[in-house]
C-alpha positions, 0 to 999 in steps of 0.5 A: 637060767636064761643065757646072756644075749650074744648080740647085746651091746649093753655097756659098750660105747661105739664111735661112729664117723659120718653118724648123722645120716644115711648108713652111719645113722642106721648103724648108730640107731641099731647099736643104740637099740642093742644097748650101746652108747654112741659117740657120733662124728660128722662135720654138720652140727645140726645133723648131729643134733638131730641124730642125737635127739632121734637116738634119745627118742628111742631111749638111747644115749649119744654124744656128738663131736663135730669134726671135718675128717679131711683135716687130718691133723684134727683127728688125734684131737677128736679122739682125745675129746671122745676118749675124755668122755669115756672108753671107746670099745667099738669104732665104725669108720663110715664117713666117706665120699667121692668125686666123679669124673673120667679118670683122664680128666680127674683133677689132682685135688679131687683125687686127694680129697677122696684119698684123704677122706676115705683112706687116710682119715680112716687109718688115722682114726683107727690108729688112735683107737688102736693105740688106746686099746693096746694101752688099755691091755698094757700091750699084753695078749687079750681075749678076742673081741675085747674091742672092734673096728668095723670099716665100711667098704663097698661093692667097689672094693671088688668091682668097678664102675666108670668115672669113680676111680678114686672111690674104687681105689680107696675102697679096695684099700679099705678091704686090705687095710681091714685084713692087715689090721686084723692080723696085726692087732689080733693079739690085743683082742681087737677084731677088725672087719668090714661091711660092704654095702650094696645099693642102699636107699639113703638121701645121698642115693636119692637121685639114683633110686628116684631115676626109674631106669636106674632103679629098675637096673638095680632091682634086675641086677640084685638077686633079692630084687630090691635096694637095701636100707641103712637098717640092713647095714646097722643089723650087720654092724651090731652082729660084727660088734657083738660077742656073736662075732668073737671068732670073726676077724679080717672079713668083709661082709657084703650086705648087697642082696646077692649082687656080687654073686650074680653074673 
């Protein structure tokens, strides 16, 4: 008798923020291919529609929810709208951004923008998800892996580069938030992990990988000698969302081609 596929997401529903392009779309496509239905959040309705159609073209199912996550007061309403369409088993906090400047010249408004998007929005959306899941189990103990949170961390959760202090600060905080929630919510069957992407080829990073000198630097620095793709992050997200990762929580999985291991 065939055994169940431990990496199938059939019957599960995943909410992916920033799910219309780049890493978020890579995660959404991989989860759809693994059998999950998707709830995609982005502030760009046209990009969301294109992502939904792309998932449908692969035989998947996605519903879209335009929302600007820097509007903190709208996050609870967003989750209520998503939840009204069905249970949410998996939350992927992918939406994020940065404002680059020398630290001594960074404006207070740029600092606050990055903090609001990369950290406060992540906490508030995760808080809404956690409340719903704890209510779902009646506040009682539940088996590990009943629900999943997957945060998108960064190489800058561990290291730093010039002119990106707010991004490094928020991604370092995401690493610790992942650990804190993993410990606090384990009794309710909520596994909380993060993925730390290395240098990934997306439209956002196009200016970097089309710059010959920067491209060469990345390839020389990464032991695997290449950039990653959104599909690489998607595969890791499917693993962390699956029954194959039931005993994994509070971890950051770096999908970086060996970057952090290399001097």
